[in-house]
C-alpha positions, 0 to 999 in steps of 0.5 A: 793553716800553719802555726808558727811558734815564737821562741824566746830567741825570736822575741824582740828584746825589751828595752831596759827599764828606766831608772826611777826618778828621784824627786827632791824639794829645792828651795830657791836662793834666799834672795828670791825668797826674801824678794817674794816675801817683800812683794807679798807684803807690798801687794797686801798693803797696796790692795789695802790702800786701794780698797780704802781709797775706793771706799770699799772699806772704811778707814776708821774701822781698818786703818790705812797703810799710809796713816800707819807709816806716818804714825809709826814714823812720828813715834820713832822720831819721838822715841816712844815706839822704841821705848815701848818696844824695849820695855815689852821685849825686856818683859817677854825675854825675862819671863821667857828665860825664867819660865822656859829654863826652869820648866825644862829643868824641872820637867827633865828632873821628873824623870828621876822621880817617877812617883813624884811625876805621877803625883804632879801630873794631874796638877800639871794638866789642870794648870796647862788647861787653865787660861793663864790670863785668868791669873792676871789679877792675882799676879798684879796683886802679888807683884804690883803694877810694875815690871815684876808683874809682867815678867811673872805672868810671862814666866808663869805661862811659859813655865807650864809649857816647858815643863810638860814638853820636857817631861813628855820628851823624857818619857818618849826617849827610846826605851831600848837605850835606857835598857842598854845603859842599865845593862851596862851598869850605868846609874839612873843619874848617868842615864839621865845625863847621857841619854834622857837629856839629849834625847829630849832636846827636840821637845825642849827646842819646840817648847822654846819656839812655842813660848816666844808667843806665850811670853809676849802674850803674858807681857802684853796682857800684863800691860793691858791690865795695869801699866802706863807704858809698853806696847800692850798699853799703847795698843789698848790706849790707842784702841780706846781712842779708835786710833787704829793706825797706832794700833797697827803700829803696835801690832807690827812692833810686836811682830818685830820683837817676835821675829827677833826672839825666833831668830835668837832661838834659831841661832842657839839651836845651830850652836847646840847642833854644832856642839 
């Protein structure tokens, strides 16, 4: 019995290892995304209408798409829908700007006063945990039943969110950058202006996005409590009459306002990045 030794020279050459495949997520063109979104909406409305027509669900409990379109068209022709949308949008945007800007500025400024930040923190946490809707009656009493109370409620809700986000964003800035500025002899104010404020911007932008919904909540709740116009009043009044088609029109109008506000924030964010 012979033993044949296989040398490295006699061994078959190995094929070179295939390069690792890199994967990346590629989104389809915007037109295809838009088409998919439209198809999804049409499918939902179509199935909804079919379920109503076949008696699977009751129209008086869920409304019906055809009735929603008819009601919405009538409201647009009479101008009431645009009037209510404009009023609610003005209340929400005004409260959003007042609350978000003031909350962000104060939250960033608290970095300059660590003692004041520590003193105010439990109050901020308590106010953040408090359901702001509970303050609605007080706001109505203080500011009346007019436009001011809705703006004030929206501003209050958005203020605390922006305040906490800005303060937390300032605290999360890389401490090494702060130490570097200190070693270079920069003052606390200059460090705040050149490092803290830019570093906290992602947190502030996130608070802006969250506050779109909170601003609309404040405006609509204010209209629920005391108002005779606006989308909140329209939805509440239609609900008492079991006019669910009008309720859905109001909800759809609120969605449109929210999308417009989100679009404005995206535009501002792109401008800030370019700057």
